N, CA, C and O atoms as a Tripos MOL2 file, in Angstrom:
@<TRIPOS>MOLECULE
protein
  308   307    77     0     0
PROTEIN
NO_CHARGES

@<TRIPOS>ATOM
      1 N         153.3430   84.8550  119.0690 N.3       1 MET1
      2 CA        153.2070   85.4460  117.7570 C.3       1 MET1
      3 C         154.5870   85.9670  117.3400 C.2       1 MET1
      4 O         155.2200   86.7350  118.0640 O.2       1 MET1
      5 N         155.0270   85.5420  116.1840 N.am      2 THR2
      6 CA        156.3430   85.9420  115.6930 C.3       2 THR2
      7 C         156.2970   87.3580  115.1140 C.2       2 THR2
      8 O         155.2240   87.9230  114.9050 O.2       2 THR2
      9 N         157.4640   87.9080  114.8630 N.am      3 ALA3
     10 CA        157.5530   89.2440  114.2700 C.3       3 ALA3
     11 C         156.8780   89.2630  112.8970 C.2       3 ALA3
     12 O         156.2200   90.2420  112.5450 O.2       3 ALA3
     13 N         157.0330   88.2070  112.1350 N.am      4 GLU4
     14 CA        156.4070   88.1380  110.8080 C.3       4 GLU4
     15 C         154.8870   88.0920  110.9230 C.2       4 GLU4
     16 O         154.1870   88.7330  110.1400 O.2       4 GLU4
     17 N         154.3760   87.3420  111.8880 N.am      5 GLU5
     18 CA        152.9260   87.2800  112.0940 C.3       5 GLU5
     19 C         152.3880   88.6350  112.5460 C.2       5 GLU5
     20 O         151.3200   89.0660  112.1100 O.2       5 GLU5
     21 N         153.1350   89.3020  113.4240 N.am      6 ILE6
     22 CA        152.7420   90.6390  113.8690 C.3       6 ILE6
     23 C         152.6770   91.5750  112.6660 C.2       6 ILE6
     24 O         151.7060   92.3120  112.4910 O.2       6 ILE6
     25 N         153.7170   91.5370  111.8430 N.am      7 LYS7
     26 CA        153.7830   92.4090  110.6640 C.3       7 LYS7
     27 C         152.5990   92.1700  109.7350 C.2       7 LYS7
     28 O         152.0280   93.1170  109.1950 O.2       7 LYS7
     29 N         152.2300   90.9010  109.5470 N.am      8 ASP8
     30 CA        151.1110   90.5560  108.6680 C.3       8 ASP8
     31 C         149.7690   91.0420  109.2040 C.2       8 ASP8
     32 O         148.8680   91.3560  108.4260 O.2       8 ASP8
     33 N         149.6300   91.1070  110.5320 N.am      9 LYS9
     34 CA        148.3550   91.4720  111.1450 C.3       9 LYS9
     35 C         148.2650   92.9440  111.5370 C.2       9 LYS9
     36 O         147.2150   93.4010  111.9860 O.2       9 LYS9
     37 N         149.3480   93.6830  111.3710 N.am     10 MET10
     38 CA        149.3300   95.0940  111.7540 C.3      10 MET10
     39 C         148.4190   95.8960  110.8510 C.2      10 MET10
     40 O         148.2730   95.6000  109.6650 O.2      10 MET10
     41 N         147.8070   96.9180  111.4320 N.am     11 GLU11
     42 CA        146.9240   97.8140  110.6940 C.3      11 GLU11
     43 C         147.3690   99.2480  110.9270 C.2      11 GLU11
     44 O         148.1830   99.5330  111.8060 O.2      11 GLU11
     45 N         146.8190  100.1360  110.1260 N.am     12 ILE12
     46 CA        147.1480  101.5580  110.2700 C.3      12 ILE12
     47 C         146.8250  101.9950  111.6920 C.2      12 ILE12
     48 O         145.7520  101.6930  112.2150 O.2      12 ILE12
     49 N         147.7450  102.6950  112.3010 N.am     13 GLY13
     50 CA        147.5350  103.2110  113.6430 C.3      13 GLY13
     51 C         148.1390  102.3700  114.7470 C.2      13 GLY13
     52 O         148.1990  102.8150  115.8940 O.2      13 GLY13
     53 N         148.5900  101.1620  114.4320 N.am     14 ASP14
     54 CA        149.1520  100.3020  115.4750 C.3      14 ASP14
     55 C         150.4430  100.8740  116.0610 C.2      14 ASP14
     56 O         150.6610  100.7890  117.2690 O.2      14 ASP14
     57 N         151.2960  101.4510  115.2230 N.am     15 TYR15
     58 CA        152.5140  102.0760  115.7510 C.3      15 TYR15
     59 C         152.1560  103.2490  116.6700 C.2      15 TYR15
     60 O         152.7880  103.4490  117.7080 O.2      15 TYR15
     61 N         151.1510  104.0110  116.2830 N.am     16 ILE16
     62 CA        150.7480  105.1680  117.0920 C.3      16 ILE16
     63 C         150.2000  104.7090  118.4300 C.2      16 ILE16
     64 O         150.5440  105.2820  119.4640 O.2      16 ILE16
     65 N         149.3530  103.6860  118.4320 N.am     17 LEU17
     66 CA        148.7920  103.1810  119.6760 C.3      17 LEU17
     67 C         149.8840  102.5780  120.5560 C.2      17 LEU17
     68 O         149.8940  102.8060  121.7660 O.2      17 LEU17
     69 N         150.7950  101.8210  119.9730 N.am     18 ALA18
     70 CA        151.9030  101.2510  120.7440 C.3      18 ALA18
     71 C         152.7640  102.3650  121.3420 C.2      18 ALA18
     72 O         153.2390  102.2530  122.4720 O.2      18 ALA18
     73 N         152.9570  103.4350  120.5790 N.am     19 ALA19
     74 CA        153.7350  104.5740  121.0790 C.3      19 ALA19
     75 C         153.0690  105.1830  122.3050 C.2      19 ALA19
     76 O         153.7440  105.5340  123.2730 O.2      19 ALA19
     77 N         151.7450  105.3080  122.2660 N.am     20 LYS20
     78 CA        151.0210  105.8480  123.4120 C.3      20 LYS20
     79 C         151.1290  104.9210  124.6170 C.2      20 LYS20
     80 O         151.2660  105.3840  125.7500 O.2      20 LYS20
     81 N         151.0660  103.6220  124.3770 N.am     21 LEU21
     82 CA        151.1910  102.6580  125.4680 C.3      21 LEU21
     83 C         152.5680  102.7200  126.1240 C.2      21 LEU21
     84 O         152.6920  102.6180  127.3440 O.2      21 LEU21
     85 N         153.5910  102.8880  125.3010 N.am     22 LEU22
     86 CA        154.9700  102.8220  125.7880 C.3      22 LEU22
     87 C         155.5640  104.1870  126.1390 C.2      22 LEU22
     88 O         156.6350  104.2630  126.7400 O.2      22 LEU22
     89 N         154.8750  105.2530  125.7670 N.am     23 GLY23
     90 CA        155.3890  106.5890  126.0560 C.3      23 GLY23
     91 C         156.5900  106.9810  125.2140 C.2      23 GLY23
     92 O         157.4740  107.7100  125.6650 O.2      23 GLY23
     93 N         156.6090  106.4810  123.9720 N.am     24 ILE24
     94 CA        157.6840  106.8220  123.0400 C.3      24 ILE24
     95 C         157.0490  107.2630  121.7180 C.2      24 ILE24
     96 O         155.8310  107.1890  121.5610 O.2      24 ILE24
     97 N         157.8550  107.7130  120.7860 N.am     25 SER25
     98 CA        157.3130  108.1870  119.5090 C.3      25 SER25
     99 C         157.0090  106.9950  118.5860 C.2      25 SER25
    100 O         157.6060  105.9280  118.7280 O.2      25 SER25
    101 N         156.0810  107.1840  117.6440 N.am     26 PRO26
    102 CA        155.8050  106.1280  116.6710 C.3      26 PRO26
    103 C         157.0400  105.7230  115.8620 C.2      26 PRO26
    104 O         157.1950  104.5610  115.4870 O.2      26 PRO26
    105 N         157.9110  106.6940  115.5990 N.am     27 GLU27
    106 CA        159.1550  106.3820  114.8790 C.3      27 GLU27
    107 C         160.0320  105.4360  115.6980 C.2      27 GLU27
    108 O         160.6450  104.5140  115.1600 O.2      27 GLU27
    109 N         160.0800  105.6820  117.0180 N.am     28 ASN28
    110 CA        160.8550  104.7880  117.8900 C.3      28 ASN28
    111 C         160.2320  103.3980  117.9470 C.2      28 ASN28
    112 O         160.9470  102.3980  118.0040 O.2      28 ASN28
    113 N         158.9030  103.3330  117.9330 N.am     29 VAL29
    114 CA        158.2310  102.0350  117.9270 C.3      29 VAL29
    115 C         158.6200  101.2670  116.6680 C.2      29 VAL29
    116 O         158.9650  100.0870  116.7330 O.2      29 VAL29
    117 N         158.5620  101.9440  115.5240 N.am     30 ARG30
    118 CA        158.9080  101.2910  114.2570 C.3      30 ARG30
    119 C         160.3500  100.7790  114.2850 C.2      30 ARG30
    120 O         160.6200   99.6490  113.8770 O.2      30 ARG30
    121 N         161.2640  101.6050  114.7630 N.am     31 THR31
    122 CA        162.6730  101.2120  114.8340 C.3      31 THR31
    123 C         162.8670  100.0370  115.7880 C.2      31 THR31
    124 O         163.5910   99.0900  115.4810 O.2      31 THR31
    125 N         162.2130  100.1080  116.9480 N.am     32 ARG32
    126 CA        162.3450   99.0310  117.9320 C.3      32 ARG32
    127 C         161.6950   97.7440  117.4350 C.2      32 ARG32
    128 O         162.1420   96.6500  117.7790 O.2      32 ARG32
    129 N         160.6350   97.8680  116.6230 N.am     33 PHE33
    130 CA        160.0120   96.6760  116.0510 C.3      33 PHE33
    131 C         160.9630   96.0000  115.0660 C.2      33 PHE33
    132 O         161.0970   94.7770  115.0730 O.2      33 PHE33
    133 N         161.6180   96.7840  114.2300 N.am     34 VAL34
    134 CA        162.5860   96.2240  113.2820 C.3      34 VAL34
    135 C         163.6960   95.4800  114.0290 C.2      34 VAL34
    136 O         164.1970   94.4560  113.5660 O.2      34 VAL34
    137 N         164.0670   96.0150  115.1910 N.am     35 ARG35
    138 CA        165.1160   95.3850  116.0150 C.3      35 ARG35
    139 C         164.5650   94.2880  116.9320 C.2      35 ARG35
    140 O         165.3080   93.6570  117.6840 O.2      35 ARG35
    141 N         163.2480   94.0750  116.8530 N.am     36 LYS36
    142 CA        162.5630   93.0310  117.6280 C.3      36 LYS36
    143 C         162.7540   93.1890  119.1350 C.2      36 LYS36
    144 O         163.0020   92.2180  119.8500 O.2      36 LYS36
    145 N         162.6320   94.4310  119.6010 N.am     37 LYS37
    146 CA        162.7310   94.7100  121.0320 C.3      37 LYS37
    147 C         161.4770   94.1870  121.7240 C.2      37 LYS37
    148 O         160.3620   94.3690  121.2360 O.2      37 LYS37
    149 N         161.6770   93.5380  122.8630 N.am     38 GLU38
    150 CA        160.5940   92.8260  123.5380 C.3      38 GLU38
    151 C         159.4280   93.7240  123.9630 C.2      38 GLU38
    152 O         158.2710   93.3170  123.8640 O.2      38 GLU38
    153 N         159.7240   94.9440  124.4380 N.am     39 ASP39
    154 CA        158.6400   95.8210  124.8920 C.3      39 ASP39
    155 C         157.6920   96.1750  123.7550 C.2      39 ASP39
    156 O         156.4750   96.1840  123.9370 O.2      39 ASP39
    157 N         158.2410   96.4630  122.6020 N.am     40 VAL40
    158 CA        157.4170   96.8070  121.4390 C.3      40 VAL40
    159 C         156.6930   95.5740  120.9100 C.2      40 VAL40
    160 O         155.5230   95.6560  120.5360 O.2      40 VAL40
    161 N         157.3670   94.4520  120.8750 N.am     41 MET41
    162 CA        156.7420   93.2130  120.4150 C.3      41 MET41
    163 C         155.5390   92.8710  121.2940 C.2      41 MET41
    164 O         154.4820   92.4990  120.7840 O.2      41 MET41
    165 N         155.6960   92.9960  122.6010 N.am     42 ASN42
    166 CA        154.5970   92.6960  123.5180 C.3      42 ASN42
    167 C         153.4370   93.6700  123.3480 C.2      42 ASN42
    168 O         152.2760   93.2620  123.3750 O.2      42 ASN42
    169 N         153.7400   94.9490  123.1750 N.am     43 ALA43
    170 CA        152.6830   95.9520  122.9830 C.3      43 ALA43
    171 C         151.9120   95.6810  121.6980 C.2      43 ALA43
    172 O         150.6820   95.7320  121.6930 O.2      43 ALA43
    173 N         152.6160   95.3930  120.6180 N.am     44 LEU44
    174 CA        151.9460   95.1260  119.3470 C.3      44 LEU44
    175 C         151.1380   93.8310  119.3980 C.2      44 LEU44
    176 O         150.0480   93.7580  118.8310 O.2      44 LEU44
    177 N         151.6670   92.8100  120.0740 N.am     45 ARG45
    178 CA        150.9020   91.5730  120.2590 C.3      45 ARG45
    179 C         149.5980   91.8660  120.9960 C.2      45 ARG45
    180 O         148.5310   91.3970  120.6010 O.2      45 ARG45
    181 N         149.6960   92.6420  122.0660 N.am     46 ALA46
    182 CA        148.5100   92.9760  122.8570 C.3      46 ALA46
    183 C         147.4920   93.7370  122.0270 C.2      46 ALA46
    184 O         146.2940   93.4690  122.1170 O.2      46 ALA46
    185 N         147.9510   94.6780  121.2240 N.am     47 ILE47
    186 CA        147.0540   95.4580  120.3680 C.3      47 ILE47
    187 C         146.3350   94.5410  119.3880 C.2      47 ILE47
    188 O         145.1210   94.6520  119.2130 O.2      47 ILE47
    189 N         147.0630   93.6450  118.7530 N.am     48 ILE48
    190 CA        146.4760   92.7520  117.7470 C.3      48 ILE48
    191 C         145.4960   91.7800  118.3810 C.2      48 ILE48
    192 O         144.3880   91.6000  117.8760 O.2      48 ILE48
    193 N         145.8890   91.1520  119.4810 N.am     49 VAL49
    194 CA        145.0160   90.1890  120.1550 C.3      49 VAL49
    195 C         143.7510   90.8720  120.6550 C.2      49 VAL49
    196 O         142.6520   90.3390  120.5020 O.2      49 VAL49
    197 N         143.9030   92.0520  121.2550 N.am     50 ASN50
    198 CA        142.7260   92.7650  121.7550 C.3      50 ASN50
    199 C         141.8120   93.2020  120.6290 C.2      50 ASN50
    200 O         140.5910   93.1490  120.7720 O.2      50 ASN50
    201 N         142.3750   93.6330  119.5110 N.am     51 ARG51
    202 CA        141.5530   94.0300  118.3650 C.3      51 ARG51
    203 C         140.7610   92.8280  117.8470 C.2      51 ARG51
    204 O         139.5520   92.9200  117.6340 O.2      51 ARG51
    205 N         141.4510   91.7020  117.6480 N.am     52 GLU52
    206 CA        140.7820   90.5100  117.1350 C.3      52 GLU52
    207 C         139.6860   90.0340  118.0900 C.2      52 GLU52
    208 O         138.5990   89.6600  117.6500 O.2      52 GLU52
    209 N         139.9660   90.0460  119.3810 N.am     53 THR53
    210 CA        138.9900   89.6320  120.3860 C.3      53 THR53
    211 C         137.7940   90.5720  120.4090 C.2      53 THR53
    212 O         136.6500   90.1240  120.4830 O.2      53 THR53
    213 N         138.0550   91.8730  120.3460 N.am     54 PHE54
    214 CA        136.9870   92.8630  120.3650 C.3      54 PHE54
    215 C         136.0890   92.7150  119.1430 C.2      54 PHE54
    216 O         134.8640   92.7160  119.2670 O.2      54 PHE54
    217 N         136.6900   92.5880  117.9690 N.am     55 ILE55
    218 CA        135.9090   92.4680  116.7350 C.3      55 ILE55
    219 C         135.0520   91.2050  116.7740 C.2      55 ILE55
    220 O         133.8620   91.2510  116.4620 O.2      55 ILE55
    221 N         135.6470   90.0930  117.1500 N.am     56 GLN56
    222 CA        134.8900   88.8340  117.1970 C.3      56 GLN56
    223 C         133.7700   88.9090  118.2210 C.2      56 GLN56
    224 O         132.6550   88.4620  117.9510 O.2      56 GLN56
    225 N         134.0470   89.4600  119.3780 N.am     57 GLY57
    226 CA        133.0260   89.5900  120.4140 C.3      57 GLY57
    227 C         131.8820   90.4840  119.9850 C.2      57 GLY57
    228 O         130.7180   90.1780  120.2410 O.2      57 GLY57
    229 N         132.2070   91.5760  119.3420 N.am     58 TYR58
    230 CA        131.1730   92.5050  118.8900 C.3      58 TYR58
    231 C         130.3280   91.8780  117.7850 C.2      58 TYR58
    232 O         129.1060   92.0220  117.7710 O.2      58 TYR58
    233 N         130.9810   91.1880  116.8690 N.am     59 GLN59
    234 CA        130.2260   90.5240  115.8030 C.3      59 GLN59
    235 C         129.3180   89.4420  116.3710 C.2      59 GLN59
    236 O         128.1960   89.2620  115.8990 O.2      59 GLN59
    237 N         129.7980   88.7220  117.3820 N.am     60 ASN60
    238 CA        128.9600   87.7080  118.0290 C.3      60 ASN60
    239 C         127.7780   88.3560  118.7270 C.2      60 ASN60
    240 O         126.6810   87.7980  118.7280 O.2      60 ASN60
    241 N         127.9800   89.5110  119.3140 N.am     61 LEU61
    242 CA        126.9070   90.2340  119.9860 C.3      61 LEU61
    243 C         125.8300   90.6600  119.0030 C.2      61 LEU61
    244 O         124.6460   90.6740  119.3390 O.2      61 LEU61
    245 N         126.2380   91.0060  117.7920 N.am     62 LEU62
    246 CA        125.2910   91.4750  116.7810 C.3      62 LEU62
    247 C         124.4820   90.3550  116.1350 C.2      62 LEU62
    248 O         123.3990   90.5970  115.6020 O.2      62 LEU62
    249 N         125.0010   89.1410  116.1800 N.am     63 GLU63
    250 CA        124.3100   88.0350  115.5200 C.3      63 GLU63
    251 C         123.2410   87.4630  116.4500 C.2      63 GLU63
    252 O         123.5240   87.0390  117.5710 O.2      63 GLU63
    253 N         122.0350   87.4640  115.9600 N.am     64 VAL64
    254 CA        120.9200   86.9240  116.7320 C.3      64 VAL64
    255 C         120.2080   85.8960  115.8670 C.2      64 VAL64
    256 O         119.8280   86.1760  114.7300 O.2      64 VAL64
    257 N         120.0360   84.7180  116.4160 N.am     65 LYS65
    258 CA        119.3320   83.6880  115.6410 C.3      65 LYS65
    259 C         117.8270   83.9260  115.7190 C.2      65 LYS65
    260 O         117.2630   84.1640  116.7870 O.2      65 LYS65
    261 N         117.2160   83.8550  114.5770 N.am     66 THR66
    262 CA        115.7620   83.9780  114.5300 C.3      66 THR66
    263 C         115.1490   82.5980  114.7270 C.2      66 THR66
    264 O         115.8710   81.6030  114.7900 O.2      66 THR66
    265 N         113.8590   82.5310  114.8210 N.am     67 LYS67
    266 CA        113.1700   81.2550  115.0260 C.3      67 LYS67
    267 C         113.4010   80.2870  113.8770 C.2      67 LYS67
    268 O         113.3630   79.0730  114.0760 O.2      67 LYS67
    269 N         113.6380   80.8060  112.6810 N.am     68 LYS68
    270 CA        113.8560   79.9450  111.5230 C.3      68 LYS68
    271 C         115.3130   79.5310  111.3680 C.2      68 LYS68
    272 O         115.6600   78.8360  110.4140 O.2      68 LYS68
    273 N         116.1630   79.9490  112.2900 N.am     69 GLY69
    274 CA        117.5600   79.5930  112.2200 C.3      69 GLY69
    275 C         118.3940   80.5250  111.3780 C.2      69 GLY69
    276 O         119.6060   80.3390  111.2680 O.2      69 GLY69
    277 N         117.7670   81.5360  110.7710 N.am     70 LYS70
    278 CA        118.5200   82.5150  110.0030 C.3      70 LYS70
    279 C         119.1940   83.4840  110.9720 C.2      70 LYS70
    280 O         118.7080   83.7210  112.0780 O.2      70 LYS70
    281 N         120.3060   84.0290  110.5380 N.am     71 LYS71
    282 CA        120.9910   85.0290  111.3390 C.3      71 LYS71
    283 C         120.6420   86.4000  110.8090 C.2      71 LYS71
    284 O         120.5300   86.5990  109.5990 O.2      71 LYS71
    285 N         120.4740   87.3270  111.6970 N.am     72 THR72
    286 CA        120.2120   88.7060  111.3160 C.3      72 THR72
    287 C         121.0980   89.6090  112.1650 C.2      72 THR72
    288 O         121.4860   89.2380  113.2730 O.2      72 THR72
    289 N         121.4080   90.7520  111.6650 N.am     73 LYS73
    290 CA        122.2480   91.6850  112.4130 C.3      73 LYS73
    291 C         121.3540   92.6180  113.2210 C.2      73 LYS73
    292 O         120.3320   93.1000  112.7330 O.2      73 LYS73
    293 N         121.7560   92.8610  114.4590 N.am     74 MET74
    294 CA        120.9930   93.7220  115.3340 C.3      74 MET74
    295 C         121.9560   94.6320  116.0820 C.2      74 MET74
    296 O         122.9430   94.1580  116.6430 O.2      74 MET74
    297 N         121.6890   95.9010  116.0960 N.am     75 ILE75
    298 CA        122.5380   96.8520  116.8120 C.3      75 ILE75
    299 C         122.1150   96.8560  118.2790 C.2      75 ILE75
    300 O         120.9370   97.0520  118.5750 O.2      75 ILE75
    301 N         123.0630   96.6420  119.2090 N.am     76 PRO76
    302 CA        122.7110   96.4650  120.6240 C.3      76 PRO76
    303 C         122.4930   97.7630  121.3960 C.2      76 PRO76
    304 O         122.7710   97.8040  122.5950 O.2      76 PRO76
    305 N         122.0070   98.8200  120.7540 N.am     77 PHE77
    306 CA        121.7230  100.0510  121.5110 C.3      77 PHE77
    307 C         120.4700  100.6970  121.0220 C.2      77 PHE77
    308 O         120.0730  101.7420  121.5380 O.2      77 PHE77
@<TRIPOS>BOND
     1     1     2 1
     2     2     3 1
     3     3     4 2
     4     3     5 am
     5     5     6 1
     6     6     7 1
     7     7     8 2
     8     7     9 am
     9     9    10 1
    10    10    11 1
    11    11    12 2
    12    11    13 am
    13    13    14 1
    14    14    15 1
    15    15    16 2
    16    15    17 am
    17    17    18 1
    18    18    19 1
    19    19    20 2
    20    19    21 am
    21    21    22 1
    22    22    23 1
    23    23    24 2
    24    23    25 am
    25    25    26 1
    26    26    27 1
    27    27    28 2
    28    27    29 am
    29    29    30 1
    30    30    31 1
    31    31    32 2
    32    31    33 am
    33    33    34 1
    34    34    35 1
    35    35    36 2
    36    35    37 am
    37    37    38 1
    38    38    39 1
    39    39    40 2
    40    39    41 am
    41    41    42 1
    42    42    43 1
    43    43    44 2
    44    43    45 am
    45    45    46 1
    46    46    47 1
    47    47    48 2
    48    47    49 am
    49    49    50 1
    50    50    51 1
    51    51    52 2
    52    51    53 am
    53    53    54 1
    54    54    55 1
    55    55    56 2
    56    55    57 am
    57    57    58 1
    58    58    59 1
    59    59    60 2
    60    59    61 am
    61    61    62 1
    62    62    63 1
    63    63    64 2
    64    63    65 am
    65    65    66 1
    66    66    67 1
    67    67    68 2
    68    67    69 am
    69    69    70 1
    70    70    71 1
    71    71    72 2
    72    71    73 am
    73    73    74 1
    74    74    75 1
    75    75    76 2
    76    75    77 am
    77    77    78 1
    78    78    79 1
    79    79    80 2
    80    79    81 am
    81    81    82 1
    82    82    83 1
    83    83    84 2
    84    83    85 am
    85    85    86 1
    86    86    87 1
    87    87    88 2
    88    87    89 am
    89    89    90 1
    90    90    91 1
    91    91    92 2
    92    91    93 am
    93    93    94 1
    94    94    95 1
    95    95    96 2
    96    95    97 am
    97    97    98 1
    98    98    99 1
    99    99   100 2
   100    99   101 am
   101   101   102 1
   102   102   103 1
   103   103   104 2
   104   103   105 am
   105   105   106 1
   106   106   107 1
   107   107   108 2
   108   107   109 am
   109   109   110 1
   110   110   111 1
   111   111   112 2
   112   111   113 am
   113   113   114 1
   114   114   115 1
   115   115   116 2
   116   115   117 am
   117   117   118 1
   118   118   119 1
   119   119   120 2
   120   119   121 am
   121   121   122 1
   122   122   123 1
   123   123   124 2
   124   123   125 am
   125   125   126 1
   126   126   127 1
   127   127   128 2
   128   127   129 am
   129   129   130 1
   130   130   131 1
   131   131   132 2
   132   131   133 am
   133   133   134 1
   134   134   135 1
   135   135   136 2
   136   135   137 am
   137   137   138 1
   138   138   139 1
   139   139   140 2
   140   139   141 am
   141   141   142 1
   142   142   143 1
   143   143   144 2
   144   143   145 am
   145   145   146 1
   146   146   147 1
   147   147   148 2
   148   147   149 am
   149   149   150 1
   150   150   151 1
   151   151   152 2
   152   151   153 am
   153   153   154 1
   154   154   155 1
   155   155   156 2
   156   155   157 am
   157   157   158 1
   158   158   159 1
   159   159   160 2
   160   159   161 am
   161   161   162 1
   162   162   163 1
   163   163   164 2
   164   163   165 am
   165   165   166 1
   166   166   167 1
   167   167   168 2
   168   167   169 am
   169   169   170 1
   170   170   171 1
   171   171   172 2
   172   171   173 am
   173   173   174 1
   174   174   175 1
   175   175   176 2
   176   175   177 am
   177   177   178 1
   178   178   179 1
   179   179   180 2
   180   179   181 am
   181   181   182 1
   182   182   183 1
   183   183   184 2
   184   183   185 am
   185   185   186 1
   186   186   187 1
   187   187   188 2
   188   187   189 am
   189   189   190 1
   190   190   191 1
   191   191   192 2
   192   191   193 am
   193   193   194 1
   194   194   195 1
   195   195   196 2
   196   195   197 am
   197   197   198 1
   198   198   199 1
   199   199   200 2
   200   199   201 am
   201   201   202 1
   202   202   203 1
   203   203   204 2
   204   203   205 am
   205   205   206 1
   206   206   207 1
   207   207   208 2
   208   207   209 am
   209   209   210 1
   210   210   211 1
   211   211   212 2
   212   211   213 am
   213   213   214 1
   214   214   215 1
   215   215   216 2
   216   215   217 am
   217   217   218 1
   218   218   219 1
   219   219   220 2
   220   219   221 am
   221   221   222 1
   222   222   223 1
   223   223   224 2
   224   223   225 am
   225   225   226 1
   226   226   227 1
   227   227   228 2
   228   227   229 am
   229   229   230 1
   230   230   231 1
   231   231   232 2
   232   231   233 am
   233   233   234 1
   234   234   235 1
   235   235   236 2
   236   235   237 am
   237   237   238 1
   238   238   239 1
   239   239   240 2
   240   239   241 am
   241   241   242 1
   242   242   243 1
   243   243   244 2
   244   243   245 am
   245   245   246 1
   246   246   247 1
   247   247   248 2
   248   247   249 am
   249   249   250 1
   250   250   251 1
   251   251   252 2
   252   251   253 am
   253   253   254 1
   254   254   255 1
   255   255   256 2
   256   255   257 am
   257   257   258 1
   258   258   259 1
   259   259   260 2
   260   259   261 am
   261   261   262 1
   262   262   263 1
   263   263   264 2
   264   263   265 am
   265   265   266 1
   266   266   267 1
   267   267   268 2
   268   267   269 am
   269   269   270 1
   270   270   271 1
   271   271   272 2
   272   271   273 am
   273   273   274 1
   274   274   275 1
   275   275   276 2
   276   275   277 am
   277   277   278 1
   278   278   279 1
   279   279   280 2
   280   279   281 am
   281   281   282 1
   282   282   283 1
   283   283   284 2
   284   283   285 am
   285   285   286 1
   286   286   287 1
   287   287   288 2
   288   287   289 am
   289   289   290 1
   290   290   291 1
   291   291   292 2
   292   291   293 am
   293   293   294 1
   294   294   295 1
   295   295   296 2
   296   295   297 am
   297   297   298 1
   298   298   299 1
   299   299   300 2
   300   299   301 am
   301   301   302 1
   302   302   303 1
   303   303   304 2
   304   303   305 am
   305   305   306 1
   306   306   307 1
   307   307   308 2
@<TRIPOS>SUBSTRUCTURE
     1 MET1         2 RESIDUE 1 A MET
     2 THR2         6 RESIDUE 1 A THR
     3 ALA3        10 RESIDUE 1 A ALA
     4 GLU4        14 RESIDUE 1 A GLU
     5 GLU5        18 RESIDUE 1 A GLU
     6 ILE6        22 RESIDUE 1 A ILE
     7 LYS7        26 RESIDUE 1 A LYS
     8 ASP8        30 RESIDUE 1 A ASP
     9 LYS9        34 RESIDUE 1 A LYS
    10 MET10       38 RESIDUE 1 A MET
    11 GLU11       42 RESIDUE 1 A GLU
    12 ILE12       46 RESIDUE 1 A ILE
    13 GLY13       50 RESIDUE 1 A GLY
    14 ASP14       54 RESIDUE 1 A ASP
    15 TYR15       58 RESIDUE 1 A TYR
    16 ILE16       62 RESIDUE 1 A ILE
    17 LEU17       66 RESIDUE 1 A LEU
    18 ALA18       70 RESIDUE 1 A ALA
    19 ALA19       74 RESIDUE 1 A ALA
    20 LYS20       78 RESIDUE 1 A LYS
    21 LEU21       82 RESIDUE 1 A LEU
    22 LEU22       86 RESIDUE 1 A LEU
    23 GLY23       90 RESIDUE 1 A GLY
    24 ILE24       94 RESIDUE 1 A ILE
    25 SER25       98 RESIDUE 1 A SER
    26 PRO26      102 RESIDUE 1 A PRO
    27 GLU27      106 RESIDUE 1 A GLU
    28 ASN28      110 RESIDUE 1 A ASN
    29 VAL29      114 RESIDUE 1 A VAL
    30 ARG30      118 RESIDUE 1 A ARG
    31 THR31      122 RESIDUE 1 A THR
    32 ARG32      126 RESIDUE 1 A ARG
    33 PHE33      130 RESIDUE 1 A PHE
    34 VAL34      134 RESIDUE 1 A VAL
    35 ARG35      138 RESIDUE 1 A ARG
    36 LYS36      142 RESIDUE 1 A LYS
    37 LYS37      146 RESIDUE 1 A LYS
    38 GLU38      150 RESIDUE 1 A GLU
    39 ASP39      154 RESIDUE 1 A ASP
    40 VAL40      158 RESIDUE 1 A VAL
    41 MET41      162 RESIDUE 1 A MET
    42 ASN42      166 RESIDUE 1 A ASN
    43 ALA43      170 RESIDUE 1 A ALA
    44 LEU44      174 RESIDUE 1 A LEU
    45 ARG45      178 RESIDUE 1 A ARG
    46 ALA46      182 RESIDUE 1 A ALA
    47 ILE47      186 RESIDUE 1 A ILE
    48 ILE48      190 RESIDUE 1 A ILE
    49 VAL49      194 RESIDUE 1 A VAL
    50 ASN50      198 RESIDUE 1 A ASN
    51 ARG51      202 RESIDUE 1 A ARG
    52 GLU52      206 RESIDUE 1 A GLU
    53 THR53      210 RESIDUE 1 A THR
    54 PHE54      214 RESIDUE 1 A PHE
    55 ILE55      218 RESIDUE 1 A ILE
    56 GLN56      222 RESIDUE 1 A GLN
    57 GLY57      226 RESIDUE 1 A GLY
    58 TYR58      230 RESIDUE 1 A TYR
    59 GLN59      234 RESIDUE 1 A GLN
    60 ASN60      238 RESIDUE 1 A ASN
    61 LEU61      242 RESIDUE 1 A LEU
    62 LEU62      246 RESIDUE 1 A LEU
    63 GLU63      250 RESIDUE 1 A GLU
    64 VAL64      254 RESIDUE 1 A VAL
    65 LYS65      258 RESIDUE 1 A LYS
    66 THR66      262 RESIDUE 1 A THR
    67 LYS67      266 RESIDUE 1 A LYS
    68 LYS68      270 RESIDUE 1 A LYS
    69 GLY69      274 RESIDUE 1 A GLY
    70 LYS70      278 RESIDUE 1 A LYS
    71 LYS71      282 RESIDUE 1 A LYS
    72 THR72      286 RESIDUE 1 A THR
    73 LYS73      290 RESIDUE 1 A LYS
    74 MET74      294 RESIDUE 1 A MET
    75 ILE75      298 RESIDUE 1 A ILE
    76 PRO76      302 RESIDUE 1 A PRO
    77 PHE77      306 RESIDUE 1 A PHE
């Protein structure tokens, strides 16, 4: 995933989460991202991939096919 792709997929809170992962401030994460530092790039990639995987997995869990082939949403708890 390129820096531009990361930038396009970033959401509010990603700098904060990356900062927690790396043990640095969100401001440092932002600066290091602009400079395309590998540690920050890898952390942000991981955050984005995990978010996308989690959302897709959860949505798949909620979809249950009925006997008529229609999909309905079901909360798994």
